[in-house]
C-alpha positions in Angstrom: -0.1 0.1 -0.1 1.5 3.5 -1.0 1.5 6.3 1.5 0.1 9.5 0.1 3.0 12.2 -0.5 2.9 15.0 1.7 3.2 18.3 -0.2 2.3 20.9 2.5 5.1 23.5 1.2 4.6 22.8 -2.3 0.8 23.2 -2.1 1.4 26.7 -0.2 3.3 28.3 -3.2 1.1 27.3 -5.6 -1.7 28.6 -3.8 0.1 32.0 -3.5 0.7 31.9 -7.2 -2.9 31.1 -7.8 -4.2 34.3 -6.0 -2.2 36.4 -8.7 -2.8 34.2 -11.8 -5.9 32.4 -11.0 -6.5 29.2 -13.4 -3.6 29.9 -15.5 -1.5 26.6 -15.9 2.2 27.6 -15.6 5.3 26.3 -17.5 6.7 23.9 -14.9 10.2 22.7 -15.2 10.8 20.0 -12.8 14.1 18.1 -11.8 14.5 14.6 -13.0 17.3 13.5 -10.8 17.1 14.9 -7.0 20.2 16.7 -5.8 20.5 14.4 -2.8 20.9 11.2 -5.1 23.5 13.1 -7.5 21.4 15.4 -9.7 22.9 18.5 -11.1 19.7 20.6 -10.2 19.1 21.5 -6.3 15.6 22.9 -7.0 13.1 20.5 -7.1 11.2 22.8 -9.9 10.6 26.2 -11.3 7.4 27.4 -12.4 6.9 30.2 -15.0 3.5 32.4 -15.4 2.7 34.8 -17.9 2.2 38.3 -16.5 0.9 41.3 -18.5 1.2 44.3 -15.9 2.8 46.6 -15.7 4.5 45.2 -18.8 4.5 41.9 -20.2 7.0 39.6 -18.3 7.6 36.1 -16.9 7.0 35.6 -13.5 9.3 32.8 -12.3 9.2 30.9 -8.9 11.3 28.4 -7.3 10.2 25.1 -5.4 13.0 23.9 -3.1 14.5 26.6 -0.8 11.7 25.7 1.6 10.6 22.4 2.9 8.2 21.3 0.3 6.8 17.9 1.9 7.3 16.8 5.5 9.1 18.8 7.8 12.7 17.8 8.2 14.7 20.8 10.1 14.6 21.4 13.7 13.8 24.9 13.2 10.1 25.2 13.7 10.0 28.9 12.8 11.2 28.7 9.4 10.7 26.3 6.5 13.9 25.1 5.2 16.0 28.3 4.3 13.0 30.4 4.8 12.4 31.6 1.4 11.6 30.9 -2.4 13.0 33.0 -5.0 11.0 34.7 -7.7 12.1 36.5 -10.8 10.3 38.8 -13.3 11.8 39.0 -16.9 10.6 41.1 -19.7 8.7 39.2 -22.3 7.7 39.8 -25.7 4.1 39.7 -26.4 4.3 36.8 -28.6 6.8 35.0 -26.7 5.4 31.4 -25.7 8.4 29.8 -23.9 10.6 31.3 -21.1 14.3 31.6 -21.8 16.4 28.6 -20.7 19.1 30.7 -19.3 16.6 32.2 -16.5 15.9 28.9 -15.3 19.7 28.2 -15.4 20.4 31.1 -13.2 17.6 30.2 -10.6 19.2 27.0 -10.3 22.7 28.5 -9.9 21.3 30.3 -7.1 20.2 27.1 -5.5 23.4 25.6 -5.8 24.9 28.7 -4.3 23.0 28.5 -1.2 22.9 24.5 -0.8 26.6 24.5 -1.2 27.5 27.6 0.9 24.7 27.7 3.6 24.5 31.3 2.8 20.9 32.5 2.5 19.4 35.6 1.0 17.3 38.1 2.6 15.5 41.4 1.2 18.1 44.0 0.8 21.0 41.6 0.0 22.9 41.7 -3.4 25.2 39.3 -5.2 27.7 40.4 -7.9 27.5 38.0 -10.7 31.2 38.6 -12.1 29.8 38.8 -15.6 26.5 38.7 -17.5 23.6 37.6 -15.7 22.7 35.8 -18.8 25.7 34.1 -20.0 27.1 34.8 -23.5 24.8 37.8 -23.9 26.2 41.8 -24.1 23.7 42.6 -21.3 25.0 45.1 -19.1 23.2 43.7 -15.7 26.2 41.9 -13.9 24.8 41.6 -10.6 21.6 40.8 -8.6 19.6 42.6 -5.9 17.0 41.1 -3.5 13.7 42.4 -2.5 10.2 41.1 -1.1 8.2 40.2 -4.3 5.6 43.1 -4.1 2.7 40.7 -4.9 3.7 37.6 -2.8 3.4 38.3 0.9 5.2 35.6 3.2 3.0 32.6 4.1 3.0 30.6 7.2 2.6 26.9 6.8 3.1 24.1 9.2 6.6 23.6 8.1 7.3 27.2 9.0 7.6 30.6 7.3 8.3 31.1 3.8 9.3 34.5 2.2 9.2 35.1 -1.4 12.2 37.0 -2.7 12.6 38.8 -6.0 16.0 39.0 -7.8 16.5 42.0 -9.8 19.1 42.4 -12.4 21.4 45.4 -12.0 24.3 46.9 -13.6 27.8 47.3 -12.3 27.4 51.1 -11.2 24.0 50.5 -9.8 25.7 47.8 -7.5 28.1 50.3 -6.6 25.4 52.7 -5.6 23.7 49.8 -3.6 26.8 49.2 -1.7 27.4 52.8 -0.7 23.8 53.2 0.3 20.9 51.0 0.4 19.5 48.0 -1.7 15.9 49.1 -0.8 16.3 52.9 -1.2 18.2 52.6 -4.3 15.6 50.5 -6.0 12.8 52.7 -4.7 14.7 55.5 -6.4 14.1 54.0 -9.8 10.9 52.1 -9.5 9.4 54.3 -12.3 12.1 53.3 -14.4 11.9 49.7 -13.1 8.1 49.0 -12.8 7.5 46.0 -10.7 11.3 45.5 -10.6 11.2 43.8 -13.8 14.5 42.6 -15.4 15.0 43.7 -18.8 18.6 42.5 -20.1 18.6 45.0 -22.7 18.3 48.3 -20.4 21.3 50.9 -19.8 22.0 51.8 -16.2 19.3 54.0 -14.6 22.2 56.1 -13.2 22.4 57.6 -16.7 19.2 59.7 -15.9 20.3 62.6 -14.2 17.3 62.9 -12.1 17.8 59.4 -10.6 21.8 59.7 -10.2 21.0 63.1 -8.0 18.5 61.4 -6.0 20.9 58.4 -5.2 24.0 61.0 -4.6 21.9 62.8 -2.3 20.6 59.8 -0.4 24.1 58.5 0.1 25.2 61.9 1.6 22.2 61.9 4.0 21.9 58.5 4.8 25.4 56.8 4.6 25.7 53.0 3.8 23.5 50.1 5.1 26.7 47.8 4.0 28.5 47.0 7.4 29.8 43.6 6.1 31.9 43.2 3.3 33.4 39.8 1.8 36.8 40.6 0.4 38.6 37.9 -1.7 42.0 39.2 -1.3 42.6 40.7 2.4 45.8 40.0 4.4 47.4 41.6 7.3 51.3 41.8 7.8 52.3 43.1 11.4 54.8 46.0 12.2 58.4 44.6 12.2 60.9 46.2 14.7 64.7 46.7 13.3 67.5 48.0 15.0 67.2 51.5 14.4 63.8 51.6 12.8 60.6 49.7 12.6 58.4 48.9 9.5 54.7 49.7 9.5 52.0 47.1 9.5 50.6 46.4 6.0 46.8 45.8 5.2 46.5 44.3 1.7 43.4 44.2 -0.4 42.3 43.8 -4.1 41.6 46.7 -6.3 38.2 45.2 -7.2 37.1 46.4 -3.8 39.8 49.3 -2.9 37.2 51.9 -4.4 34.3 50.5 -2.6 35.8 50.5 0.8 36.8 54.2 0.1 33.4 55.3 -0.4 32.1 53.1 2.5 34.6 54.7 4.9 32.6 58.0 4.7 29.3 56.2 4.4 30.1 54.1 7.6 32.7 55.4 9.8 32.0 59.2 9.2 28.4 58.4 10.2 29.4 56.7 13.5 29.1 53.0 12.1 31.9 50.5 11.9 32.7 48.5 8.7 33.9 44.9 8.8 36.1 43.5 6.1 36.2 39.5 5.9 38.1 36.8 3.7 38.6 33.3 4.5 41.5 34.2 6.4 41.4 37.6 8.0 38.7 39.7 9.5 39.3 43.6 9.6 36.9 45.3 11.5 37.1 49.4 11.1 35.6 51.7 13.7 35.7 55.5 14.2 37.5 56.9 17.1 39.2 60.0 18.5 42.8 58.1 17.7 44.1 56.0 14.8 45.4 52.9 16.4 45.0 49.1 16.0 44.8 45.6 18.0 45.5 42.1 16.4 44.0 39.0 18.1 44.9 35.9 16.0 43.2 36.4 12.6 41.2 39.7 13.4 42.3 43.5 13.4 40.3 46.0 15.1 41.5 49.3 13.4 40.1 52.4 15.1 40.5 55.5 12.7 40.1 59.3 13.7 38.5 61.5 11.0 41.6 62.8 9.4 42.6 59.1 8.3 39.1 58.3 7.2 38.9 61.5 5.2 42.4 61.1 3.6 41.7 57.4 2.7 38.2 57.9 1.2 39.9 60.4 -1.0 43.1 58.4 -2.4 41.6 54.6 -2.3 41.3 53.9 -5.8 40.4 50.4 -7.9 44.0 50.4 -9.1 47.4 48.7 -7.8 48.9 51.2 -5.2 51.0 51.6 -2.2 49.3 53.9 -0.1 51.2 55.8 2.7 49.1 57.7 5.1 50.1 61.4 6.0 48.1 61.4 9.2 49.1 57.9 10.4 52.6 56.4 10.0 52.0 53.2 11.5 50.1 51.7 8.6 50.7 51.2 4.9 47.8 50.1 2.7 48.9 48.0 -0.5 46.0 47.8 -3.0 46.8 44.7 -5.5 45.4 43.6 -8.9 42.2 41.5 -8.8 41.9 39.1 -11.7 38.2 38.0 -12.5 37.7 34.5 -13.5 34.9 32.6 -14.9 33.5 29.4 -13.8 36.2 27.3 -15.5 38.8 29.4 -13.5 40.0 31.3 -16.4 40.9 35.1 -16.3 38.4 37.1 -18.1 39.4 40.6 -17.0 41.9 42.5 -14.5 41.2 45.3 -12.1 44.1 47.6 -11.0 
């Protein structure tokens, strides 16, 4: 006698989508071999609905980040990772099949979460290190995450499930988000990006003077929400005492993040907030203070910076190879090294610095 399969989580997702699309039968793309049995795709499935407003687009929703069947985790508050992803992609009116690259992108998000254990939340962002549509000339090279405007969180017996919408963004839009706020940045360009629909053919919204001005004023007014920045290239070399002199400590980071860190020093420390840089080996906590100094404990550096050093660093840190010697503090040198951007196969596709 076969036991009936429990599909509590799956049914909850379909019920929410049904409130928007009524009796529409979505295009559904299931996974043949489960991930736990060696399959390539971690998500159990992806559905794509045809939406007409505010403009024609595909509305994708994932099945698999949350617990679709019986409860397995010990966390009763959240179902699985606590979310499912959605993605709204501009569609031609006569387009009958969603593009395969969008399905692959969502599965790649699944691989990232399942392999790393890192989860997404509204306000997060992710640099794709290249076009979100592989092989295309799109200027969208990163993703922002925001609550899907039509899908509120649901509560199932497996726990809470939020619906996070991915939004394709350009490199300079990502930089603005880092130095300001994901939510406020998206709100500032809502008229240009209705429904936060991704259009791979669009240019940066920051080319529009009114939006660029609004973003700059927001950054100056609010500072940055980015308190933690993962840095691939980050190391610390302590000061070295010699017979008649001593060599300053050296903080090394990659050119790719150097420009961003320079901006964040103003957006965080000059607003009274800390900024943490982290790599696999080191953690550097930068904090504002009356006197510049540092304390090293194992693999963590607590670097207190006064206003003069913060201002000087923010003006001279650029995304290029350099050795920065501070006039306001002689005990520290900052070394900026080249960053090599690699594709999924490990091939260098571009160099920064």
